[in-house]
C-alpha positions in Angstrom: -4.9 -16.1 -23.0 -2.9 -14.7 -20.1 -4.1 -15.3 -16.5 -3.7 -12.0 -14.6 -3.8 -11.5 -10.8 -5.0 -8.0 -9.9 -4.0 -6.9 -6.4 -5.7 -3.8 -5.2 -8.7 -4.7 -7.3 -11.2 -2.7 -5.2 -9.3 0.5 -5.5 -9.8 3.3 -8.0 -7.0 2.2 -10.4 -7.3 -1.6 -9.8 -11.1 -1.6 -10.4 -10.7 0.0 -13.8 -7.8 -2.3 -14.7 -10.0 -5.3 -13.9 -12.7 -4.0 -16.2 -10.3 -3.3 -19.1 -8.6 -6.7 -18.8 -12.0 -8.4 -19.1 -12.7 -6.2 -22.2 -9.5 -7.5 -23.7 -10.5 -11.1 -22.9 -7.9 -11.8 -20.2 -8.7 -14.2 -17.4 -8.7 -12.3 -14.1 -8.1 -13.4 -10.6 -9.0 -10.5 -8.2 -7.4 -10.2 -4.8 -9.9 -9.0 -2.2 -9.9 -8.8 1.6 -13.3 -10.2 2.4 -16.4 -11.7 0.8 -18.4 -8.5 1.0 -16.0 -6.9 -1.5 -17.3 -9.2 -4.3 -20.3 -6.9 -4.5 -18.3 -4.2 -6.1 -17.8 -6.4 -9.2 -21.5 -7.2 -9.8 -21.2 -5.6 -13.3 -17.9 -7.3 -14.2 -17.6 -11.0 -14.9 -14.7 -11.8 -12.7 -13.2 -15.3 -13.4 -12.0 -15.9 -9.8 -11.7 -14.2 -6.4 -8.9 -14.8 -4.0 -9.5 -13.6 -0.4 -6.3 -12.8 1.6 -4.4 -10.1 3.5 -1.3 -9.0 1.7 0.4 -8.1 5.0 -0.1 -11.7 6.1 2.1 -14.0 4.0 0.5 -17.2 5.1 -2.9 -16.1 3.6 -1.3 -15.8 0.2 -0.5 -19.5 -0.3 -1.7 -20.6 -3.8 -2.5 -17.1 -5.0 0.0 -17.3 -7.9 -1.1 -20.8 -9.1 -1.4 -20.6 -13.0 -0.8 -16.8 -13.0 1.1 -15.3 -15.9 1.0 -11.6 -15.0 0.5 -9.7 -11.7 -0.8 -6.1 -11.6 -0.6 -4.4 -8.2 -2.0 -1.1 -7.1 -1.7 -2.2 -3.4 -1.3 0.7 -1.1 -3.0 2.6 1.6 -3.9 6.3 1.8 -4.7 6.3 5.5 -2.9 4.1 7.9 -5.5 2.1 9.9 -6.1 -1.3 11.5 -2.6 -1.0 13.0 -1.0 -1.1 9.5 1.6 1.3 8.2 2.8 2.3 4.8 5.8 0.0 5.3 3.4 -2.9 6.2 1.3 -2.6 3.1 2.9 -0.5 0.4 6.3 -2.2 0.9 5.9 -5.5 2.7 2.5 -6.4 1.3 3.7 -5.9 -2.2 7.0 -7.7 -1.3 4.9 -10.7 -0.2 3.2 -10.8 -3.5 6.5 -10.5 -5.3 8.1 -13.4 -3.4 5.1 -15.6 -4.3 5.3 -14.5 -7.9 9.0 -15.4 -8.1 8.5 -18.8 -6.5 5.8 -19.5 -9.1 7.7 -18.3 -12.2 5.3 -15.5 -13.0 6.4 -13.7 -16.2 5.6 -10.1 -15.4 4.9 -7.9 -12.3 3.3 -4.5 -13.0 3.1 -1.9 -10.2 1.5 1.5 -9.7 3.9 3.8 -8.0 3.8 7.6 -7.9 5.1 10.4 -10.2 8.0 12.5 -8.9 8.8 10.2 -6.0 12.5 11.2 -6.0 11.6 14.7 -5.1 10.2 13.8 -1.7 12.4 11.1 0.0 11.3 12.3 3.4 7.7 11.2 3.0 6.9 7.9 4.6 4.5 6.7 1.9 7.2 7.5 -0.7 9.9 5.7 1.2 7.7 2.5 1.3 6.9 2.7 -2.4 10.6 3.3 -3.4 11.7 0.3 -1.3 9.3 -1.9 -3.2 10.3 -0.5 -6.6 13.9 -1.3 -5.8 13.0 -4.8 -4.8 11.0 -5.3 -8.0 13.7 -4.0 -10.2 16.2 -6.4 -8.6 13.9 -9.4 -8.8 14.1 -12.3 -11.3 11.1 -11.2 -13.4 10.1 -8.6 -15.9 8.5 -5.5 -14.4 6.4 -2.6 -15.5 6.4 0.4 -13.2 3.6 3.0 -13.9 3.9 6.4 -12.3 0.7 8.5 -12.6 0.6 12.1 -11.6 -2.7 11.7 -9.8 -6.1 10.1 -10.2 -9.4 11.9 -10.9 -10.5 10.5 -7.6 -7.7 12.3 -5.8 -9.3 15.6 -7.0 -12.5 15.0 -5.0 -11.0 17.2 -2.2 -11.7 20.2 -4.4 -15.3 19.1 -4.8 -15.6 18.7 -1.0 -14.3 22.2 -0.5 -16.5 23.6 -3.2 -19.7 22.5 -1.4 -18.9 25.1 1.2 -18.3 27.7 -1.5 -14.7 28.1 -0.1 -11.6 26.5 -1.6 -8.2 26.9 0.1 -5.0 26.7 -1.9 -1.4 27.2 -1.0 0.7 29.9 -2.6 -0.6 31.5 -5.8 -2.6 28.4 -6.9 -0.6 28.0 -10.0 0.9 24.6 -9.3 0.2 22.4 -12.3 -1.1 18.9 -12.5 -2.4 16.5 -15.2 -4.6 14.0 -13.4 -5.9 10.9 -15.3 -9.1 9.0 -15.2 -9.2 5.4 -14.0 -10.3 4.2 -17.5 -7.5 6.0 -19.3 -4.9 4.9 -16.7 -6.1 1.3 -17.1 -5.5 1.4 -20.8 -2.0 2.8 -20.3 -1.2 0.1 -17.7 -2.3 -2.8 -19.8 -0.7 -1.4 -23.0 2.5 -1.1 -21.0 2.3 -4.7 -19.8 1.5 -6.0 -23.3 4.4 -4.0 -24.9 6.9 -4.8 -22.1 7.4 -1.2 -21.1 9.6 -1.2 -18.0 8.8 2.3 -16.7 6.4 5.0 -17.7 5.3 8.4 -16.4 1.6 9.0 -17.0 -0.6 12.1 -17.0 -4.0 12.8 -18.3 -4.8 14.6 -21.6 -5.0 18.1 -20.1 -2.8 20.1 -17.7 -4.6 22.2 -15.1 -3.5 24.8 -12.5 -5.0 24.4 -9.0 -6.8 27.6 -9.6 -8.4 26.1 -12.7 -9.4 22.9 -10.8 -10.9 25.0 -8.0 -13.0 27.0 -10.5 -14.1 23.8 -12.3 -15.2 22.3 -9.0 -17.3 25.3 -8.2 -18.8 25.4 -11.6 -19.8 21.7 -11.3 -22.2 22.8 -8.6 -23.2 26.0 -10.3 -21.5 28.1 -7.6 -19.4 31.2 -7.6 -17.7 30.7 -4.3 -14.3 32.1 -3.4 -10.7 30.8 -3.7 -8.4 31.6 -0.8 -4.6 31.6 -1.2 -2.7 30.7 1.9 1.0 31.6 2.3 3.4 28.7 2.1 4.6 29.3 5.7 1.2 28.1 6.9 1.7 24.7 5.2 5.3 24.5 6.6 4.0 25.3 10.1 1.3 22.7 9.9 3.8 20.1 8.7 6.2 20.9 11.5 3.4 20.7 14.1 1.9 17.4 13.0 5.3 15.8 12.6 6.3 17.0 16.1 3.2 16.3 18.1 1.5 13.3 16.4 2.6 9.8 15.4 3.6 8.8 11.9 0.4 6.8 11.5 -1.5 10.1 12.0 0.6 12.6 10.1 1.5 10.4 7.1 -1.6 11.1 5.0 -1.5 14.8 5.9 2.1 15.3 5.0 1.5 13.6 1.6 -1.6 15.8 0.9 0.1 19.0 2.0 3.2 18.2 -0.2 1.0 17.3 -3.2 -0.8 20.6 -2.9 2.5 22.5 -3.4 4.0 20.4 -6.2 3.9 20.6 -10.0 2.8 17.2 -11.3 2.4 17.2 -15.1 4.1 14.8 -17.5 3.4 12.9 -20.7 -0.3 13.0 -21.7 -2.5 10.0 -22.3 -6.2 9.3 -22.7 -9.1 11.5 -23.5 -11.3 11.8 -20.3 -11.5 15.3 -18.9 -11.7 16.4 -15.3 -14.6 18.7 -16.1 -16.8 15.7 -17.0 -15.7 13.8 -13.9 -16.5 16.7 -11.6 -20.0 17.2 -13.2 -20.8 13.5 -12.7 -19.5 13.5 -9.1 -21.4 16.7 -8.3 -24.6 15.2 -9.5 -24.1 12.3 -7.2 -23.4 14.5 -4.2 -26.5 16.6 -4.9 -28.7 13.6 -5.4 -27.5 12.1 -2.1 -28.4 15.4 -0.3 -31.9 15.2 -1.8 
């Protein structure tokens, strides 16, 4: 049976990939940043943990010993601890790639982002594209998975719904087909097993942002109101944060504001519905308030 290193194991996608790999009887080595992160896997029988910092090459020595495949969802949403997208999304993954090449790993699978070519100006996209280029030009087989968005990314709608006010840009008819972690994990591992080099991945259902907003409100049993902001508001905010803040600060905001005005629907996979995810998350939010 293959030995698989999962980098980004504590993230939304990585955690579900770990779980699915174990269901399929793979041997899993999970890359984590500290001992405390082992607690997240108390319900999964992880074969081995490797503690390291991907941005620090010296900490990765030995990580690829006896590894056949690598799966990486390494990336950061918010730039913190002095690290940038270039440090983690690009150089961190590049460090793993170099170690994999030196140890004759068979396959390197990587989670990128759908529609990256449309937004070359975004810092996070630049970092991911640089790594994809390096991966494609490496000596090993690769599998590049490009999801439209995770269910976890949709929590912003739930957060707004708790205030009974949801703000969207334009007419709210931008379309997206987000996918659950479980369904995405199945696509990722199927792609690795079948040797699929590149794949765009969406969930089983396409939603408009207006529909997602209503589903979020319904999850709490609220009527609420959906506000549609003109696109010039988004453009003005982007200009201001890019002009008056550093890239470490504005990076996450420019990605969010761009995603909110983009169509992101592609080939459909899986069966999990956003409605069910929102209902589960809403119950958690309400129970925590109690």
